[in-house]
C-alpha positions in Angstrom: 0.0 0.0 0.0 2.8 2.3 0.9 4.6 1.4 -2.2 1.6 2.2 -4.3 1.2 5.6 -2.7 4.9 6.2 -3.2 4.6 5.4 -6.9 1.6 7.6 -7.3 3.5 10.4 -5.5 6.5 10.0 -7.8 4.2 9.9 -10.8 2.6 13.1 -9.7 6.0 14.7 -9.2 7.2 13.6 -12.6 4.0 15.0 -14.1 4.4 18.3 -12.3 8.1 18.5 -13.4 7.1 17.9 -17.0 4.5 20.7 -16.7 7.0 23.0 -15.1 9.6 22.3 -17.7 7.1 22.8 -20.4 6.1 26.2 -18.8 9.7 27.2 -18.4 10.5 26.3 -22.0 7.4 28.3 -23.1 8.6 31.3 -21.0 12.1 31.1 -22.3 10.8 30.9 -25.8 8.7 34.0 -25.1 11.7 35.9 -23.7 13.8 34.9 -26.7 11.1 36.1 -29.1 10.7 39.3 -27.1 14.5 39.8 -27.1 14.6 39.2 -30.8 11.9 41.7 -31.3 13.7 44.3 -29.3 16.9 43.5 -31.2 15.1 44.0 -34.5 13.6 47.3 -33.2 17.1 48.5 -32.1 18.6 47.5 -35.4 15.8 49.5 -37.2 16.5 52.5 -35.0 20.2 52.3 -35.6 19.7 52.1 -39.4 17.3 55.0 -39.3 19.8 57.0 -37.2 22.6 56.2 -39.6 20.4 57.2 -42.6 19.5 60.5 -40.8 23.1 61.3 -40.1 24.0 60.4 -43.7 21.3 62.7 -45.1 22.3 65.5 -42.8 26.0 65.2 -43.8 25.0 65.1 -47.4 22.8 68.2 -47.0 25.7 70.0 -45.3 28.1 69.0 -48.0 25.8 70.2 -50.7 25.2 73.4 -48.8 29.0 74.0 -48.5 29.5 73.3 -52.1 26.7 75.6 -53.0 28.0 78.4 -50.9 31.6 77.9 -52.2 30.4 78.4 -55.7 27.9 81.2 -54.9 29.0 84.1 -57.0 31.0 86.8 -55.1 30.3 90.4 -55.7 32.3 92.1 -58.4 35.2 94.0 -56.7 35.6 97.7 -57.2 38.6 98.5 -59.4 41.7 99.3 -57.4 42.9 102.7 -58.7 46.0 104.7 -57.8 47.8 107.8 -59.0 51.0 107.4 -60.9 53.2 110.0 -59.2 55.5 110.4 -62.2 52.7 111.2 -64.7 49.8 112.2 -62.5 47.6 109.7 -64.3 44.9 107.5 -62.7 45.9 103.9 -63.1 43.7 100.8 -62.6 45.8 98.2 -60.9 46.0 94.7 -62.2 45.5 92.5 -59.1 47.5 89.3 -58.8 45.1 86.5 -57.9 42.1 88.8 -57.8 39.5 86.1 -58.1 41.0 84.1 -55.3 41.2 87.2 -53.0 37.6 88.1 -53.7 36.5 84.5 -52.9 38.5 84.5 -49.6 37.2 87.8 -48.3 33.6 87.8 -49.7 32.4 84.2 -49.6 31.4 82.5 -46.4 33.3 79.3 -47.3 36.2 81.4 -48.5 36.3 83.3 -45.2 36.2 80.0 -43.3 39.1 78.8 -45.4 41.0 82.0 -44.7 40.6 81.8 -40.9 41.3 78.1 -40.6 44.1 77.6 -43.3 45.3 80.5 -45.5 46.3 82.8 -42.6 48.5 80.1 -41.1 52.2 80.2 -41.3 52.5 76.7 -42.7 50.6 77.7 -45.9 52.9 80.6 -46.6 56.0 78.5 -45.6 54.8 75.7 -48.0 54.3 78.1 -50.9 57.6 79.7 -50.1 59.3 76.3 -50.4 57.6 75.8 -53.8 59.0 79.2 -54.9 62.5 78.0 -53.8 62.3 74.9 -56.0 64.3 75.1 -59.3 61.2 74.2 -61.2 59.5 77.4 -60.1 61.9 79.3 -62.5 59.5 78.4 -65.3 57.0 80.9 -63.8 59.3 83.8 -64.2 58.9 84.6 -67.9 55.1 84.5 -67.9 55.0 86.6 -64.7 57.3 89.3 -66.2 55.3 89.5 -69.4 51.9 89.6 -67.6 52.9 92.5 -65.3 55.2 94.3 -67.7 58.2 94.2 -65.4 61.3 96.2 -66.5 64.1 93.7 -66.3 66.7 96.1 -67.6 66.8 97.5 -64.0 67.9 94.2 -62.5 71.5 93.5 -61.7 71.2 90.0 -63.3 69.0 88.4 -65.9 69.3 84.7 -65.0 67.6 83.3 -61.9 67.7 79.8 -60.3 64.2 80.0 -58.7 61.2 82.2 -58.6 62.2 83.5 -55.2 65.7 84.3 -56.6 63.9 86.5 -59.2 61.4 87.9 -56.7 64.2 89.1 -54.4 66.3 90.4 -57.2 68.6 93.4 -56.7 68.4 96.5 -58.9 71.2 98.5 -60.4 72.1 101.5 -58.3 71.3 103.8 -61.2 67.7 102.4 -61.3 66.8 103.9 -57.9 68.8 107.1 -57.2 68.5 108.3 -53.6 67.8 111.9 -52.6 70.8 112.5 -50.3 69.7 115.9 -48.9 69.8 115.5 -45.1 66.5 117.2 -44.5 64.6 114.9 -46.9 62.9 111.6 -46.1 62.9 109.1 -49.0 60.6 106.2 -49.9 61.8 102.9 -48.3 60.3 100.8 -51.1 58.6 100.6 -54.5 54.8 100.5 -54.0 51.6 102.4 -53.5 51.5 104.7 -50.5 48.9 106.3 -48.2 50.0 109.2 -46.1 48.6 110.8 -42.9 50.0 114.0 -41.4 48.2 113.6 -38.0 47.3 110.6 -36.0 44.5 112.0 -33.7 42.9 110.6 -30.6 45.4 107.8 -30.3 43.8 106.0 -33.3 43.8 107.1 -36.9 41.1 106.4 -39.5 42.0 104.7 -42.7 39.2 104.0 -45.2 36.6 104.3 -42.4 38.4 101.9 -40.1 40.2 102.6 -36.9 43.8 101.4 -36.6 45.4 101.3 -33.1 49.0 102.2 -32.8 49.4 100.5 -29.5 48.0 97.3 -30.9 50.4 97.6 -33.8 53.5 98.1 -31.7 52.3 96.0 -28.7 54.0 98.7 -26.6 51.9 101.2 -24.8 54.8 103.4 -23.6 56.4 103.6 -27.1 53.1 104.2 -28.8 52.4 107.2 -26.7 55.4 109.0 -28.3 53.5 108.9 -31.6 50.2 110.4 -30.4 49.3 113.0 -33.0 52.3 111.9 -35.1 52.5 111.1 -38.8 52.1 107.8 -40.7 53.0 106.6 -44.2 52.0 103.1 -45.4 53.7 101.5 -48.4 51.9 98.5 -50.0 54.1 96.3 -52.2 52.3 94.3 -54.8 53.7 90.9 -55.9 55.1 92.4 -59.1 57.0 95.2 -57.3 60.7 95.3 -56.3 60.7 93.6 -52.9 63.8 94.9 -51.2 63.3 97.7 -48.7 65.7 100.5 -47.7 66.2 103.0 -44.8 64.3 106.3 -45.3 66.7 108.3 -43.1 70.1 107.9 -41.7 70.7 107.3 -38.0 71.3 104.9 -35.1 69.1 101.9 -35.2 67.6 99.9 -32.4 67.5 96.1 -32.2 64.7 94.5 -34.2 61.4 93.9 -32.4 59.5 90.9 -33.8 55.8 90.3 -33.3 54.1 87.0 -34.2 50.9 87.1 -36.1 48.9 85.7 -39.0 49.4 86.0 -42.8 46.4 87.9 -44.1 46.6 89.6 -47.5 47.4 93.3 -47.5 45.8 93.8 -50.9 43.1 96.5 -51.0 40.4 93.9 -51.5 41.4 92.4 -48.1 42.0 95.8 -46.4 38.5 96.9 -47.5 37.0 94.1 -45.4 39.4 94.2 -42.4 41.9 97.1 -41.9 43.1 95.7 -38.6 45.1 93.2 -40.7 48.2 95.2 -39.9 47.7 94.5 -36.2 47.0 90.8 -36.9 49.9 90.0 -39.2 53.4 89.0 -38.4 55.6 92.2 -38.3 59.0 93.5 -37.3 60.2 97.0 -36.5 63.2 99.1 -35.5 63.6 102.7 -34.3 65.9 104.9 -36.3 67.2 107.8 -34.3 67.9 110.8 -36.4 68.9 114.4 -35.2 66.4 116.1 -37.6 63.5 113.6 -37.7 63.6 112.2 -34.1 62.8 108.5 -33.5 61.4 107.1 -36.7 59.7 103.7 -36.5 60.2 101.5 -39.6 58.1 98.3 -39.7 57.7 95.5 -42.1 54.5 93.5 -42.2 54.2 90.0 -43.7 51.2 88.9 -45.7 49.7 85.8 -47.4 52.4 83.8 -49.2 55.0 86.4 -47.9 55.8 84.9 -44.5 59.6 85.5 -44.7 61.0 88.9 -43.7 64.7 88.9 -44.1 66.9 91.6 -42.6 70.2 92.1 -44.4 71.7 95.3 -42.8 74.6 95.1 -40.3 75.6 97.2 -37.4 73.7 99.8 -35.4 74.2 102.9 -37.6 72.6 103.1 -41.0 72.7 105.4 -44.0 69.6 106.7 -45.9 69.0 104.5 -49.0 71.0 101.6 -47.6 69.3 98.2 -48.0 67.5 97.0 -44.9 66.2 93.7 -46.1 63.7 91.9 -48.3 60.4 90.0 -48.5 60.2 86.6 -50.1 57.3 85.9 -52.4 54.0 87.7 -51.9 52.5 91.1 -51.3 53.8 93.0 -48.3 53.8 96.3 -46.5 56.3 98.8 -45.0 55.0 101.3 -42.3 56.7 104.5 -41.2 55.7 106.3 -38.0 57.0 109.8 -37.1 56.7 111.8 -33.9 54.5 114.9 -33.9 55.8 117.9 -35.9 58.9 116.0 -37.2 58.0 115.7 -40.9 56.1 117.6 -43.6 54.8 115.0 -45.9 54.7 116.0 -49.6 51.3 117.5 -50.4 50.5 115.3 -53.4 50.7 112.2 -51.2 48.4 113.8 -48.6 45.9 115.1 -51.2 45.6 111.8 -53.0 45.2 110.0 -49.6 42.5 112.5 -48.7 40.6 111.4 -51.9 41.0 107.8 -50.9 43.7 107.1 -53.5 47.1 105.5 -53.2 50.1 107.1 -54.9 52.8 105.0 -56.6 56.3 105.8 -55.3 59.8 104.4 -55.9 62.7 103.6 -53.6 64.9 106.6 -52.9 62.6 109.4 -54.0 61.5 112.2 -51.8 58.3 111.7 -49.8 58.7 114.5 -47.2 61.0 117.0 -45.5 62.0 118.1 -42.0 59.4 120.3 -40.3 61.3 123.5 -39.4 58.5 125.1 -37.4 
């Protein structure tokens, strides 16, 4: 009897186990199916997310391409006065389309701020201009910009930079040796300002801060109400610069900065370029003209400023140095009442016009008042 009850009990247990196992298997199968469903949903969501990101990136790419090719406004012609003839000349801008795109297109401006203004871009291009193969660019460049090669000391050049930094015959740039005369330090187009008022001076509607330019508050104070002359060198100009007066010269002060273009197209958009670009300056102490600041400002594709003078006393007209490839600028600052800038330069500047000048020619005289 006991055995029978035991058998029945075991039978019931086995039956219950089978039922439990069956229920467990059904539960596990349900969980697996639910998990598979969730996995499928997650996969669908991931695919949808990837597609969304893909479409957003594609849209942004198309937008950037569209903006990059969006037509830039036609630049105003850059005109200057030929000092020798008095004629109004329309300047032929090297790389005009490229400059307009950089300074007037949103993608161009982004490229400018992230890449073009960087030193490595100018350095890389400089190395290309030092490559012997770059000599092939010389003849087309001379022809396009009608450069008078009879003025050069030599006619054969190893590289484009060798041509670009060429020396001229002394007879090509005679220097006004009168001691009370200031001469142009370079070939180029100049703007002249007799009076820097209220610590800042206005150029083409923009304020330019002398303190920011020199990065020296004490020194800048000496030039409050002083005079300023800016010389812009285009890529086709003679690119060596010379001392405008004789005197004792201070050590070179070097200020790091960017490499924005100094072309009028660029300056029209941001005149504080001079305070942003790499620059170097010295103070020339002269008994008649006081402490004259002479500064060289680098520019896009003209990152190298090379000083060639020796010693601490210099003579007017003596070579100071040169720029490697690109457009560049020389800036002269005079203390108050030390110079009378020539009237034609002041009048043209007042009209918003640059005046072409050549190295060694008179640009002002001592103020005897």
